[in-house]
C-alpha positions, 0 to 999 in steps of 0.5 A: 920302355922304361918305368918312373924312379917312383914306378921301379922303387915301388916295384922293389919293395913289393918284390922284397915283401916277406925277405930280409936280404936286399941285392941293389942291381945298380949297386952290384953292377956299380951303377954302370949301363945300361944296369942303372936303368934297374936302380931299385931293383932287388936282385936277392928277392927278383923273379919271374912276375917282377921282371914282367911286372915292372919292365914292360918291353920284356918277352919270353926268351924260349930257353932262357927266361925273359929278355928286353932291349935296354939302350943299346944293350939286350937284357936277360933275366936268365931262369932255371928250368924254362922253357916257353918253345910254345910262345908261354911265359915262364911261371911268374914265382920262377925266380931270376938267377943272373942278369946279363946285359949283352952287346954284339960288334962288328969286329973282335977289336971294337968289342974288345975296346968296348969290354976294356972301357966297361973293366975301366968303368968297373975297376973305378967304380970297386976300386978292386982290380977283377980277377979274369978268367978264360972258358972253352968249350965246342967252338968258343972260348970267353975271357970272363974277369970277376968281382965278388961282390959278397954272399955268394953275388958276383959281378962279371964283364966277359968277352968273346971274339966272332966265331961259327957253329956249324955251316950256317950260323955266325955269332958276331964279337960280344961284350956283356956284364951281368949280375949274377947269384953265383960265379962262372968259375963256380959253376963250371969245372976248373981244366984240371978237374974231373969233367964227366959231363964234358962241360965248358972248363976255365983257367986263369987268365990274364986280363990284358987279351992280345988285340985283334 
């Protein structure tokens, strides 16, 4: 499923030709699992074609981008404007907006425990505390810890309790780690801001939610 270190580095070199900016996925995420598997990937220049060429297990994920499994994590390479409902692959030049590794858990308490462990590991690597925000939308609540990684880049880890949408759709409790070109809190309105499109909103929050 995973290529050799040399292959990954070679792919990164190809992806960075003509691009002065370089941000290594594993360095942005301080080498936490599963981002260490992506060491050598320059996310600043990463496009759909690069994912397809150097992450052989990645497959189209309709309306999202490309997905693969790394260890126990579901890894999404997110693309804007991709449909894929007909089974097609995305345009090879489409830039990857973020990489998110998520994992489902059998209970809220186990997901919360994993999320807290991720926060400790990231804090140890960065020696900086996170800034936490809580997102609220229709039928969901998401607690997100964010670290500013410079030049607009953000590292985040989120925790979501199990939820039910409609009569038949159940979402398990989850935690995730993501490297983003732009922090989530800059992409959505704060709860007190104008929100004509009725987007999910966020508020500042403690990084220590009550146990479930």
